[in-house]
ZAMARGU-4260 file (C-alpha; in steps of 0.2 Angstrom, whole numbers, plus 5000, padded with zeros to 4 digits):
<rodrens>
0) 5734/5574/5176 | 5745/5590/5178 | 5755/5590/5195 | 5763/5603/5205 | 5780/5595/5201
5) 5778/5597/5182 | 5773/5615/5184 | 5787/5620/5196 | 5801/5610/5189 | 5806/5592/5194
10) 5823/5597/5202 | 5820/5602/5220 | 5837/5611/5222 | 5841/5623/5208 | 5857/5631/5213
15) 5858/5649/5208 | 5841/5649/5200 | 5829/5664/5202 | 5815/5659/5215 | 5798/5662/5208
20) 5787/5674/5217 | 5778/5665/5231 | 5761/5674/5227 | 5760/5667/5210 | 5765/5650/5216
25) 5752/5651/5229 | 5738/5657/5218 | 5742/5643/5205 | 5743/5629/5219 | 5727/5635/5228
30) 5718/5637/5212 | 5722/5619/5207 | 5718/5613/5224 | 5701/5622/5225 | 5696/5614/5208
35) 5699/5596/5215 | 5692/5600/5232 | 5675/5605/5223 | 5675/5588/5213 | 5680/5578/5228
40) 5665/5585/5238 | 5654/5582/5223 | 5660/5564/5222 | 5657/5561/5240 | 5639/5567/5239
45) 5636/5556/5224 | 5645/5541/5233 | 5657/5539/5219 | 5672/5531/5227 | 5684/5531/5212
50) 5681/5549/5208 | 5684/5554/5226 | 5700/5544/5227 | 5706/5552/5211 | 5703/5570/5216
55) 5710/5566/5233 | 5726/5560/5225 | 5727/5576/5215 | 5725/5586/5230 | 5739/5577/5239
60) 5750/5578/5223 | 5750/5597/5226 | 5761/5594/5241 | 5775/5588/5230 | 5779/5607/5227
65) 5797/5611/5231 | 5797/5630/5228 | 5785/5635/5242 | 5792/5643/5258 | 5788/5633/5274
70) 5774/5645/5279 | 5766/5644/5262 | 5768/5625/5261 | 5759/5624/5278 | 5744/5633/5271
75) 5743/5621/5257 | 5745/5607/5269 | 5731/5613/5280 | 5719/5613/5265 | 5724/5596/5260
80) 5723/5589/5278 | 5705/5594/5280 | 5699/5587/5263 | 5708/5571/5267 | 5698/5570/5284
85) 5682/5573/5274 | 5687/5559/5262 | 5691/5548/5277 | 5673/5550/5284 | 5666/5545/5267
90) 5678/5530/5266 | 5673/5524/5283 | 5655/5522/5278 | 5658/5506/5268 | 5639/5504/5265
95) 5638/5520/5256 | 5651/5516/5242 | 5651/5497/5243 | 5669/5494/5246 | 5679/5486/5261
100) 5693/5496/5269 | 5705/5482/5263 | 5700/5485/5245 | 5701/5504/5246 | 5718/5502/5254
105) 5724/5491/5240 | 5717/5503/5227 | 5727/5518/5233 | 5743/5508/5232 | 5742/5509/5213
110) 5746/5528/5213 | 5762/5531/5204 | 5769/5545/5214 | 5775/5541/5231 | 5770/5556/5241
115) 5751/5556/5237 | 5751/5537/5238 | 5758/5538/5256 | 5746/5552/5261 | 5731/5541/5255
120) 5738/5525/5263 | 5740/5534/5280 | 5722/5541/5278 | 5714/5524/5275 | 5726/5514/5286
125) 5721/5524/5301 | 5703/5518/5297 | 5709/5500/5296 | 5717/5502/5313 | 5700/5505/5321
130) 5692/5490/5313 | 5693/5473/5321 | 5701/5462/5308 | 5714/5449/5304 | 5728/5462/5303
135) 5733/5468/5320 | 5733/5487/5322 | 5751/5487/5328 | 5757/5479/5311 | 5747/5492/5301
140) 5755/5506/5311 | 5773/5498/5309 | 5771/5496/5290 | 5765/5514/5288 | 5779/5521/5298
145) 5792/5511/5288 | 5784/5516/5271 | 5786/5534/5276 | 5805/5532/5274 | 5803/5532/5255
150) 5801/5551/5256 | 5818/5559/5260 | 5815/5577/5254 | 5816/5586/5271 | 5800/5597/5270
155) 5789/5584/5261 | 5795/5571/5273 | 5792/5582/5289 | 5775/5586/5284 | 5771/5568/5279
160) 5777/5562/5296 | 5767/5576/5305 | 5752/5570/5296 | 5754/5553/5302 | 5756/5560/5320
165) 5740/5570/5318 | 5729/5556/5312 | 5736/5542/5323 | 5737/5551/5340 | 5719/5548/5345
170) 5719/5530/5339 | 5733/5523/5349 | 5721/5515/5361 | 5718/5502/5348 | 5736/5496/5349
175) 5738/5478/5356 | 5755/5482/5364 | 5748/5497/5374 | 5759/5511/5379 | 5775/5502/5374
180) 5769/5501/5356 | 5764/5520/5357 | 5781/5525/5364 | 5790/5515/5351 | 5780/5523/5337
185) 5783/5541/5343 | 5801/5538/5346 | 5804/5531/5329 | 5794/5545/5321 | 5803/5558/5332
190) 5820/5552/5326 | 5815/5551/5308 | 5808/5569/5309 | 5824/5575/5318 | 5835/5568/5304
195) 5825/5576/5290 | 5825/5593/5300 | 5843/5592/5302 | 5845/5589/5283 | 5838/5606/5279
200) 5854/5613/5285 | 5865/5604/5273 | 5853/5608/5258 | 5853/5626/5263 | 5872/5626/5262
205) 5872/5618/5245 | 5859/5631/5238 | 5872/5645/5241 | 5880/5651/5225 | 5893/5664/5231
210) 5907/5662/5244 | 5901/5678/5253 | 5884/5672/5255 | 5891/5655/5261 | 5902/5664/5274
215) 5887/5675/5280 | 5875/5660/5282 | 5889/5650/5291 | 5891/5663/5304 | 5872/5664/5306
220) 5870/5645/5307 | 5884/5644/5319 | 5873/5652/5333 | 5855/5651/5327 | 5843/5642/5317
225) 5841/5647/5299 | 5824/5653/5293 | 5817/5637/5286 | 5822/5626/5301 | 5815/5639/5313
230) 5798/5639/5304 | 5797/5620/5304 | 5804/5617/5321 | 5787/5613/5329 | 5785/5598/5317
235) 5799/5590/5327 | 5794/5596/5344 | 5776/5590/5343 | 5782/5572/5343 | 5790/5574/5360
240) 5774/5583/5366 | 5764/5568/5362 | 5776/5557/5371 | 5774/5568/5386 | 5755/5567/5385
245) 5754/5548/5385 | 5742/5541/5398 | 5751/5529/5409 | 5769/5536/5406 | 5777/5534/5423
250) 5794/5541/5429 | 5801/5523/5428 | 5795/5520/5410 | 5801/5537/5405 | 5819/5534/5413
255) 5821/5517/5405 | 5813/5519/5388 | 5810/5537/5383 | 5825/5546/5390 | 5839/5536/5383
260) 5833/5537/5365 | 5829/5556/5366 | 5845/5561/5374 | 5855/5550/5361 | 5846/5559/5347
265) 5850/5576/5354 | 5869/5571/5356 | 5869/5564/5338 | 5863/5581/5331 | 5878/5589/5323
270) 5875/5607/5323 | 5874/5618/5338 | 5857/5627/5335 | 5849/5610/5331 | 5855/5603/5347
275) 5849/5618/5357 | 5831/5617/5350 | 5830/5598/5353 | 5836/5600/5371 | 5825/5615/5374
280) 5810/5605/5367 | 5814/5590/5378 | 5815/5600/5394 | 5800/5610/5391 | 5787/5596/5386
285) 5791/5584/5400 | 5785/5587/5418 | 5796/5593/5432 | 5795/5577/5442 | 5802/5567/5427
290) 5817/5579/5426 | 5820/5579/5445 | 5822/5560/5445 | 5833/5560/5430 | 5842/5577/5433
295) 5860/5569/5433 | 5857/5562/5416 | 5849/5578/5409 | 5864/5588/5415 | 5876/5576/5408
300) 5869/5578/5391 | 5869/5597/5393 | 5888/5595/5396 | 5890/5585/5380 | 5882/5597/5368
305) 5892/5608/5356 | 5902/5622/5365 | 5894/5634/5353 | 5877/5632/5362 | 5873/5645/5375
310) 5865/5635/5389 | 5861/5649/5400 | 5843/5652/5395 | 5840/5633/5395 | 5848/5630/5412
315) 5841/5645/5420 | 5823/5640/5415 | 5826/5622/5421 | 5833/5627/5437 | 5819/5639/5441
320) 5806/5626/5437 | 5814/5613/5447 | 5817/5625/5462 | 5799/5630/5462 | 5793/5612/5461
325) 5805/5606/5475 | 5801/5621/5486 | 5783/5616/5485 | 5774/5605/5497 | 5771/5591/5484
330) 5789/5586/5480 | 5797/5584/5497 | 5800/5566/5494 | 5810/5569/5479 | 5819/5583/5487
335) 5825/5571/5501 | 5835/5561/5489 | 5839/5573/5474 | 5852/5586/5478 | 5847/5598/5464
340) 5858/5611/5470 | 5874/5600/5471 | 5870/5593/5453 | 5868/5611/5446 | 5883/5617/5455
345) 5894/5603/5448 | 5888/5606/5431 | 5891/5625/5432 | 5909/5621/5437 | 5911/5612/5421
350) 5904/5627/5411 | 5916/5638/5421 | 5931/5628/5414 | 5926/5631/5396 | 5934/5644/5385
355) 5926/5661/5385 | 5916/5661/5368 | 5901/5670/5361 | 5891/5655/5367 | 5898/5655/5385
360) 5901/5673/5389 | 5904/5678/5407 | 5887/5687/5407 | 5878/5670/5405 | 5889/5661/5418
365) 5885/5675/5430 | 5866/5674/5427 | 5867/5656/5431 | 5876/5659/5447 | 5863/5671/5452
370) 5849/5658/5448 | 5859/5645/5458 | 5859/5658/5472 | 5840/5660/5471 | 5838/5641/5471
375) 5849/5640/5487 | 5838/5653/5496 | 5822/5644/5491 | 5828/5626/5494 | 5839/5629/5509
380) 5833/5644/5518 | 5844/5650/5532 | 5858/5639/5526 | 5873/5650/5523 | 5884/5635/5518
385) 5875/5634/5501 | 5876/5652/5498 | 5895/5652/5502 | 5897/5639/5488 | 5889/5651/5476
390) 5899/5666/5482 | 5915/5657/5481 | 5912/5651/5464 | 5907/5668/5458 | 5924/5675/5465
395) 5934/5662/5456 | 5924/5666/5440 | 5929/5684/5441 | 5947/5681/5445 | 5957/5692/5434
400) 5942/5704/5431 | 5940/5721/5438 | 5946/5739/5439 | 5965/5735/5442 | 5979/5738/5430
405) 5982/5720/5427 | 5963/5715/5425 | 5950/5716/5412 | 5937/5729/5416 | 5919/5723/5417
410) 5906/5731/5406 | 5889/5738/5413 | 5879/5722/5410 | 5893/5712/5420 | 5893/5724/5434
415) 5874/5723/5435 | 5875/5704/5436 | 5888/5705/5450 | 5878/5718/5459 | 5863/5706/5459
420) 5873/5691/5466 | 5880/5703/5480 | 5862/5708/5485 | 5852/5692/5483 | 5858/5682/5498
425) 5854/5697/5510 | 5836/5695/5509 | 5836/5681/5523 | 5839/5687/5540 | 5847/5671/5547
430) 5861/5671/5534 | 5866/5689/5534 | 5878/5689/5549 | 5887/5674/5543 | 5888/5680/5525
435) 5895/5697/5529 | 5908/5689/5540 | 5915/5680/5525 | 5927/5688/5513 | 5917/5686/5497
440) 5906/5701/5497 | 5922/5712/5499 | 5930/5703/5485 | 5915/5705/5474 | 5914/5723/5478
445) 5932/5726/5473 | 5929/5719/5456 | 5916/5731/5450 | 5924/5749/5453 | 5918/5764/5461
450) 5902/5767/5452 | 5897/5749/5453 | 5901/5748/5471 | 5888/5762/5474 | 5875/5752/5465
455) 5880/5736/5474 | 5879/5746/5491 | 5861/5752/5487 | 5856/5735/5481 | 5862/5727/5497
460) 5852/5740/5507 | 5837/5738/5497 | 5838/5719/5498 | 5839/5720/5517 | 5824/5732/5517
465) 5814/5720/5506 | 5817/5705/5517 | 5814/5715/5533 | 5831/5709/5539 | 5835/5715/5557
470) 5852/5721/5562 | 5855/5714/5579 | 5873/5715/5582 | 5887/5729/5581 | 5899/5718/5571
475) 5887/5714/5557 | 5882/5733/5557 | 5901/5738/5555 | 5904/5726/5541 | 5888/5732/5532
480) 5893/5750/5534 | 5911/5746/5528 | 5904/5738/5512 | 5892/5752/5509 | 5905/5765/5512
485) 5903/5773/5494 | 5885/5775/5498 | 5888/5784/5514 | 5903/5795/5510 | 5910/5802/5494
490) 5926/5797/5487 | 5940/5807/5495 | 5928/5810/5510 | 5940/5821/5519 | 5937/5835/5507
495) 5928/5850/5514 | 5921/5866/5508 | 5920/5869/5490 | 5929/5853/5486 | 5916/5843/5495
500) 5902/5853/5487 | 5910/5849/5470 | 5910/5831/5473 | 5892/5831/5479 | 5886/5839/5463
505) 5893/5825/5453 | 5879/5814/5459 | 5862/5814/5450 | 5850/5822/5461 | 5835/5810/5460
510) 5847/5795/5461 | 5856/5803/5476 | 5839/5806/5485 | 5833/5788/5482 | 5850/5781/5489
515) 5849/5791/5505 | 5831/5788/5508 | 5835/5769/5507 | 5849/5772/5520 | 5838/5781/5531
520) 5825/5767/5531 | 5839/5755/5535 | 5840/5764/5552 | 5824/5756/5557 | 5831/5739/5554
525) 5841/5740/5570 | 5832/5729/5582 | 5837/5720/5598 | 5829/5716/5615 | 5843/5724/5625
530) 5841/5743/5624 | 5860/5745/5627 | 5864/5735/5611 | 5851/5746/5601 | 5859/5762/5608
535) 5877/5756/5603 | 5871/5752/5586 | 5862/5768/5583 | 5878/5777/5590 | 5888/5768/5577
540) 5876/5774/5563 | 5876/5791/5570 | 5895/5793/5570 | 5895/5786/5552 | 5882/5798/5546
545) 5891/5813/5553 | 5905/5809/5541 | 5894/5809/5526 | 5893/5827/5524 | 5878/5840/5525
550) 5870/5834/5509 | 5867/5816/5517 | 5863/5820/5535 | 5847/5830/5529 | 5841/5812/5524
555) 5848/5801/5537 | 5848/5811/5554 | 5829/5813/5555 | 5828/5794/5554 | 5841/5793/5567
560) 5832/5805/5579 | 5815/5795/5577 | 5824/5778/5580 | 5832/5786/5596 | 5815/5792/5602
565) 5807/5775/5599 | 5821/5768/5610 | 5816/5782/5623 | 5798/5776/5622 | 5803/5758/5625
570) 5814/5762/5640 | 5801/5774/5648 | 5789/5759/5647 | 5801/5747/5655 | 5802/5736/5639
575) 5817/5726/5634 | 5829/5714/5642 | 5845/5722/5649 | 5862/5713/5650 | 5866/5712/5668
580) 5884/5713/5665 | 5884/5730/5657 | 5879/5747/5663 | 5862/5752/5658 | 5861/5767/5646
585) 5849/5781/5653 | 5835/5790/5645 | 5844/5806/5647 | 5859/5799/5637 | 5848/5795/5623
590) 5840/5812/5623 | 5856/5820/5623 | 5861/5811/5607 | 5845/5817/5599 | 5849/5835/5605
595) 5866/5834/5597 | 5859/5827/5580 | 5846/5841/5580 | 5859/5854/5583 | 5869/5846/5568
600) 5854/5847/5557 | 5848/5865/5561 | 5857/5875/5547 | 5855/5862/5534 | 5836/5858/5535
605) 5828/5870/5547 | 5810/5865/5544 | 5813/5847/5547 | 5824/5851/5562 | 5810/5861/5569
610) 5799/5846/5568 | 5812/5835/5576 | 5815/5848/5591 | 5796/5847/5595 | 5795/5828/5593
615) 5810/5827/5605 | 5801/5839/5617 | 5785/5828/5617 | 5795/5812/5620 | 5804/5819/5634
620) 5788/5826/5642 | 5780/5808/5640 | 5795/5801/5649 | 5794/5813/5663 | 5776/5810/5666
625) 5780/5791/5668 | 5791/5793/5684 | 5809/5793/5687 | 5820/5809/5684 | 5805/5819/5680
630) 5813/5836/5685 | 5828/5832/5674 | 5817/5827/5660 | 5807/5843/5661 | 5823/5852/5660
635) 5828/5842/5645 | 5810/5845/5637 | 5812/5864/5640 | 5829/5864/5631 | 5821/5855/5616
640) 5807/5869/5616 | 5820/5882/5617 | 5830/5874/5603 | 5814/5874/5592 | 5811/5892/5595
645) 5828/5897/5591 | 5827/5887/5575 | 5811/5896/5571 | 5819/5913/5575 | 5835/5911/5566
650) 5834/5897/5553 | 5817/5895/5546 | 5814/5907/5531 | 5799/5912/5522 | 5783/5919/5529
655) 5772/5904/5526 | 5786/5892/5533 | 5788/5903/5549 | 5769/5904/5552 | 5767/5885/5550
660) 5782/5882/5562 | 5774/5893/5575 | 5758/5883/5573 | 5768/5867/5576 | 5776/5875/5591
665) 5760/5881/5600 | 5751/5864/5596 | 5766/5854/5604 | 5767/5865/5619 | 5748/5863/5622
670) 5750/5844/5623 | 5765/5845/5636 | 5758/5837/5652 | 5773/5843/5663 | 5775/5860/5656
675) 5792/5868/5653 | 5804/5878/5664 | 5806/5897/5662 | 5790/5897/5652 | 5787/5915/5653
680) 5803/5920/5645 | 5800/5907/5631 | 5782/5914/5628 | 5788/5932/5627 | 5801/5927/5614
685) 5787/5918/5605 | 5776/5934/5605 | 5791/5944/5600 | 5794/5932/5585 | 5776/5935/5580
690) 5779/5954/5579 | 5794/5950/5568 | 5783/5942/5554 | 5783/5953/5538 | 5765/5957/5536
695) 5751/5963/5547 | 5741/5948/5542 | 5754/5935/5548 | 5757/5945/5564 | 5738/5944/5568
700) 5738/5925/5565 | 5754/5923/5575 | 5748/5933/5590 | 5731/5924/5590 | 5741/5908/5591
705) 5752/5915/5605 | 5737/5919/5616 | 5735/5900/5619 | 5752/5899/5627 | 5746/5909/5642
710) 5731/5899/5646 | 5735/5881/5643 | 5751/5877/5652 | 5747/5869/5669 | 5747/5877/5686
715) 5754/5894/5690 | 5761/5896/5673 | 5745/5903/5666 | 5744/5922/5663 | 5727/5926/5656
720) 5730/5945/5656 | 5745/5942/5644 | 5733/5931/5633 | 5720/5944/5632 | 5734/5956/5627
725) 5739/5945/5613 | 5721/5944/5607 | 5719/5963/5607 | 5735/5965/5598 | 5730/5952/5585
730) 5714/5963/5583 | 5724/5978/5580 | 5735/5970/5567 | 5719/5962/5559 | 5712/5980/5558
735) 5728/5986/5549 | 5727/5972/5537 | 5709/5974/5531 | 5714/5993/5527 | 5727/5986/5516
740) 5716/5971/5509 | 5698/5971/5514 | 5697/5952/5510 | 5708/5949/5525 | 5692/5949/5536
745) 5695/5930/5539 | 5707/5936/5552 | 5693/5942/5563 | 5684/5926/5560 | 5700/5917/5567
750) 5700/5928/5582 | 5682/5925/5585 | 5685/5906/5584 | 5699/5908/5597 | 5689/5918/5609
755) 5674/5906/5607 | 5686/5892/5611 | 5693/5900/5627 | 5675/5904/5632 | 5670/5886/5630
760) 5684/5881/5641 | 5678/5892/5655 | 5692/5905/5655 | 5686/5917/5668 | 5694/5932/5659
765) 5685/5929/5643 | 5667/5936/5647 | 5651/5934/5637 | 5652/5953/5633 | 5669/5951/5625
770) 5663/5937/5614 | 5648/5949/5609 | 5660/5962/5604 | 5671/5951/5593 | 5655/5945/5585
775) 5649/5963/5581 | 5667/5967/5575 | 5666/5952/5563 | 5649/5956/5557 | 5654/5975/5554
780) 5669/5970/5543 | 5660/5957/5534 | 5646/5968/5530 | 5658/5980/5520 | 5662/5966/5507
785) 5647/5955/5507 | 5647/5952/5489 | 5665/5949/5488 | 5666/5938/5504 | 5677/5923/5500
790) 5667/5906/5502 | 5680/5899/5514 | 5678/5914/5525 | 5659/5913/5525 | 5659/5895/5529
795) 5671/5898/5544 | 5660/5912/5551 | 5645/5901/5548 | 5652/5887/5558 | 5657/5898/5573
800) 5641/5907/5574 | 5630/5892/5572 | 5640/5883/5586 | 5637/5898/5597 | 5619/5899/5593
805) 5616/5880/5596 | 5625/5881/5613 | 5614/5896/5617 | 5598/5887/5612 | 5604/5872/5623
810) 5607/5884/5638 | 5589/5892/5636 | 5581/5875/5635 | 5591/5870/5651 | 5585/5885/5660
815) 5567/5883/5655 | 5568/5865/5661 | 5576/5871/5678 | 5590/5859/5675 | 5608/5864/5681
820) 5619/5866/5666 | 5638/5866/5669 | 5643/5877/5655 | 5648/5895/5652 | 5634/5908/5652
825) 5630/5907/5633 | 5613/5916/5637 | 5623/5932/5640 | 5630/5932/5622 | 5621/5944/5610
830) 5620/5937/5593 | 5608/5949/5586 | 5622/5958/5576 | 5624/5942/5565 | 5605/5944/5560
835) 5609/5961/5553 | 5619/5953/5538 | 5610/5948/5522 | 5606/5929/5526 | 5609/5931/5544
840) 5597/5918/5548 | 5607/5907/5537 | 5623/5911/5546 | 5615/5906/5563 | 5606/5889/5557
</rodrens>
């Protein structure tokens, strides 16, 4: 009987020999296996036990090959495994072949080669364990486990023990010793498999032929598993997984029996990567509750592993898992007597004392400090004491690092890690005042240089925004602004003119925008019940922002104005609890601050400034309508409207922007309930501004808008004749515009819409005859360009005419029914001109 060993050579380690091609070896091995697989199945069909055993032994004999790579060996093992299971099903049916299991067990022992004999013994032995007989299943399993020690070649021995694990794991219920016997078996098998797996490292070294290769592999194996052990690692870890899955395994049993043996095996492993994998497998497979109750012992073993092992990924994962478990609702009892934070902190202090090597770099230690910080936030929310411990440890860790002349500079990854540690604790509102009062944030900021400080400042602000942290006292705000100074001002912030512009241009535009938008959002985190405190804090922010230069205030001052106006709204509604020992701030003082900020912003962001002027005017008007100091507030409101108009006249550029600004101005003034002082002068300035627009089209639109100013202010401020004059001048400008571009007929439609609106609001000066004239004028101009009429213009004209027609119809029905209709006399409007257009009926319906 030809074997795989005879074909591939009997010496498993041939130093310096050329490795045969794996494809040829696999083809030969699988060809031989397929042949015996065929005859095995045929023998099973014919109930020929002796032939079936013979061909099964030949199949198992193929696993003696020593030149297959681990992945190819596994493929061959999988084929043999399934055929042995097929054989086991046949052997179990003793009536089919006429032999007892004891007889079959004795027959297979006569095979001369140890490896196929042991595969067959395990296959038949598992069947004997299920049968009630004279030999206890515990003794059978113990005998099989001890017999497997005969195979000491690492790869063959690992797969053989893995085979035993696979076939026995579902039959452990047959053991008389119960869970203790199962644990004993798994632990013995795990220790034997771990020893074989470690031996691969020594055989790999002996297989090297050149000193250069030896040096390269030594460096590789110093920090990571070699290829063969990496491919076979699951054959070891699966034993631990089966222990963790045992039914009836309790925390007490685990701590007393399993944990000591597993930890001892981990510490006995001589090479760093092997220790790292065994420790990782142990931590991953067992439940979190087990680790929580034995955390001190687990961390003690972590401290004993080789210093070449980087514990950062392992400890980070363990800390994250245990934190999630302890922070959940089902582990409160464990959290009451297990100080996970204290144990991890003590262990990290030991790691900090180790020499800085490739396996214990500063980056790994900082990552663990960050994870410890996140654990403190989750397990002890609102407790600044635990966070202080983390920050203090980080400062000590960075001692001697930083931008100073006598310090080692930090690279980008280390700076990023420090930035994360600085920002992480600021997501919880209750700890922010205490943490910022400590010296640790300032010390950490000093260790990362100017560019790092900018990133740290942005991270701090972002963390507070993500946690919705309220800033409720001036001292905390000052400390935060001091730490975020690099974000609020450029280095050398006293520079002016070209020098300041040059410093600003050093920033990336998109990054600078994101930074300043975050700072602007921070303004809205200023919250307190006492309006005086809020005003003082906003004043602190305003003074700080003023020093940031024009490139920053375009982002920050709009948010400041809105925050101030929100304070005005609170005060006007009587909200808040004032401190009786302080003089109360007045609404006028707050509005004066907003006025100063709008003035500051006028030349740098005129369009945004215009909106702010109008927003302030609307807020002052609402405050005036609610009672006290109304006359003074009306005066302030008028000054805001004047500021908006001045900004529109002198600062806003571009035809479209100026026309949009005029629309905002008119719309805001229409909503003012108390009106403005010296309104006639303001409206005349507005009309004059409309004449200054560059085109007849924009002038017509502007004058049409201005006409509303003379009707909608309250009381004696109305001047309908001036409003009609604006409409007539708008018509003149529209007529001039259509001579330049006939498609500008939409201007007449806009004027018609305005006139119809005034007529609906019972403006006595706007008569039905005037509406009829405008309708005729629109129809006349539209009829010239019927085929080229833009769709939007047609839809707008249709909407106005259909509205007039529907209201005229309603008036006619009311007259016919002799009911009083309190509405303008729509019956006097003549819409016949619209019917002269092609599709006129479609316009009116």
